[in-house]
C-alpha positions in Angstrom: 24.1 -39.1 4.4 21.2 -38.5 7.0 22.6 -35.2 7.7 21.9 -33.2 3.9 19.2 -35.1 4.2 18.3 -33.0 7.2 19.8 -30.0 5.9 17.7 -29.9 3.2 13.9 -30.3 4.7 15.6 -27.6 6.9 16.2 -25.5 4.4 13.5 -26.2 2.4 11.2 -25.5 5.4 12.8 -22.0 5.9 12.2 -21.0 2.4 9.1 -21.8 2.6 8.4 -20.4 5.5 9.9 -16.6 4.3 8.1 -17.2 1.1 4.4 -17.3 3.4 5.3 -14.6 6.3 5.8 -11.8 2.9 3.0 -13.2 1.9 1.5 -12.4 5.3 3.1 -9.6 5.0 1.7 -7.9 1.6 -1.6 -9.2 2.1 -2.0 -7.8 5.5 -1.0 -4.4 5.6 -2.6 -2.4 3.0 -1.0 0.2 0.2 -1.8 3.7 1.5 -1.5 7.6 -0.3 -2.8 10.5 1.1 -3.1 13.2 -1.0 -4.7 16.9 -0.8 -7.5 18.3 -2.9 -7.4 22.1 -2.5 -10.4 24.0 -1.9 -11.8 26.5 -4.8 -11.0 22.8 -7.2 -13.4 23.0 -10.3 -16.0 20.8 -10.3 -17.2 19.1 -13.3 -13.5 18.2 -14.0 -11.5 16.0 -15.6 -8.9 16.1 -12.2 -5.5 14.5 -11.6 -2.8 14.6 -8.5 0.4 11.6 -8.0 1.3 10.7 -5.1 4.2 8.1 -3.8 2.2 5.5 -1.8 4.2 3.8 1.1 4.1 0.3 2.7 5.0 -3.0 4.9 6.6 -3.9 1.5 8.7 -1.1 0.5 10.1 -1.3 3.4 11.2 -5.0 4.3 11.4 -5.9 0.5 8.9 -8.7 1.3 7.1 -8.5 -2.2 10.5 -11.2 -3.2 8.7 -14.0 -2.1 5.4 -13.3 -3.6 3.9 -14.3 -6.6 0.7 -12.9 -8.2 -0.6 -10.2 -6.5 -3.2 -8.5 -7.4 -5.4 -5.9 -5.6 -8.2 -7.1 -3.0 -9.9 -4.2 -1.8 -10.0 -0.5 -1.9 -10.9 2.0 0.1 -11.0 5.9 0.3 -11.8 8.1 2.6 -11.5 11.7 3.2 -11.5 14.5 7.1 -14.0 13.3 9.1 -16.2 16.8 8.8 -16.1 16.1 4.9 -18.1 12.9 2.6 -16.7 11.5 -0.1 -19.8 12.3 -1.5 -18.3 15.0 -2.8 -16.6 13.4 -5.3 -18.9 11.9 -8.7 -16.9 10.1 -9.6 -13.2 8.2 -8.3 -10.1 5.9 -10.5 -7.2 4.9 -8.6 -4.2 3.7 -11.2 -0.6 2.5 -10.2 2.6 2.6 -11.5 6.5 3.0 -11.7 7.2 6.6 -11.7 4.2 7.0 -15.2 5.2 4.4 -16.6 2.8 0.8 -17.2 0.6 2.8 -15.5 -3.0 0.0 -14.3 -5.9 0.8 -13.2 -6.7 -0.8 -10.0 -10.0 0.9 -8.1 -12.5 3.2 -9.2 -16.4 4.1 -8.9 -18.2 6.2 -10.6 -22.0 7.4 -9.6 -21.0 8.3 -5.9 -24.2 9.2 -3.3 -24.0 12.5 -1.8 -24.3 10.6 1.9 -21.8 8.2 1.9 -19.7 9.5 4.7 -16.3 10.5 4.7 -14.8 6.1 2.9 -15.7 4.9 0.4 -15.2 1.1 -1.3 -14.3 1.1 -4.7 -14.5 -1.2 -6.8 -11.2 -2.8 -7.7 -9.7 -4.6 -10.6 -8.6 -7.9 -10.4 -7.7 -8.5 -13.8 -3.7 -7.4 -13.5 -1.2 -9.1 -11.8 0.9 -6.3 -9.9 4.7 -8.5 -9.2 6.5 -6.1 -11.4 5.1 -3.4 -10.6 5.0 -3.9 -6.7 8.6 -5.6 -6.6 9.7 -2.4 -8.8 10.0 -0.5 -5.1 9.4 2.8 -7.2 5.6 2.6 -7.1 3.3 6.0 -7.1 -0.7 6.6 -8.2 -2.9 9.0 -9.7 -5.7 9.4 -8.2 -8.2 10.8 -10.8 -11.6 11.9 -10.0 -14.5 14.7 -10.6 -15.9 16.7 -8.0 -19.2 17.5 -8.1 -19.1 21.1 -6.1 -16.2 23.2 -5.3 -14.4 21.6 -1.6 -15.1 25.2 0.3 -12.0 24.3 2.2 -8.1 22.0 1.0 -8.9 18.3 1.9 -7.1 15.6 2.5 -8.3 12.4 1.0 -6.3 8.8 1.8 -6.3 5.8 -0.7 -5.7 2.4 0.9 -5.4 -1.0 -1.2 -5.1 -3.9 -0.4 -3.4 -6.8 -2.1 -3.9 -10.4 -2.5 -0.4 -12.6 -3.6 0.9 -17.0 -3.7 3.9 -17.3 -1.9 6.8 -18.4 -4.3 7.4 -22.0 -3.4 9.9 -23.1 -5.2 
């Protein structure tokens, strides 16, 4: 009887620790996507570009042991010789290969002299469990430029998440 009880305790502790480690992985490593805004892109026009996002979750499958996945922070950064102030507005959507698209971050009225990195306003209302556990997440960046860029601009988005370990 002692062996069964001890085995049950060890199994429960092991499962709880795996979920906790998965939650830490999910929350520590951001979802990154890099896109290229080409020179000569028109200003004052809504443009859109799609990229496959990559995260530690896709490599480890950490999402299987977490729940209540929500966006906790998001940043947009550009080449060091460029300013994010080139953008008038940005919106970041995540989806399962184009379906079930969810707005996760945005920023309107971006100042001219903001530098090469900008924190975005995040949407924490939606849980992204189904999407993040699917393994086939893509990002769509919708943006409006203030002026047409004279050279290509590499744009990187990093999205951080919060989640809870599955303990049952």
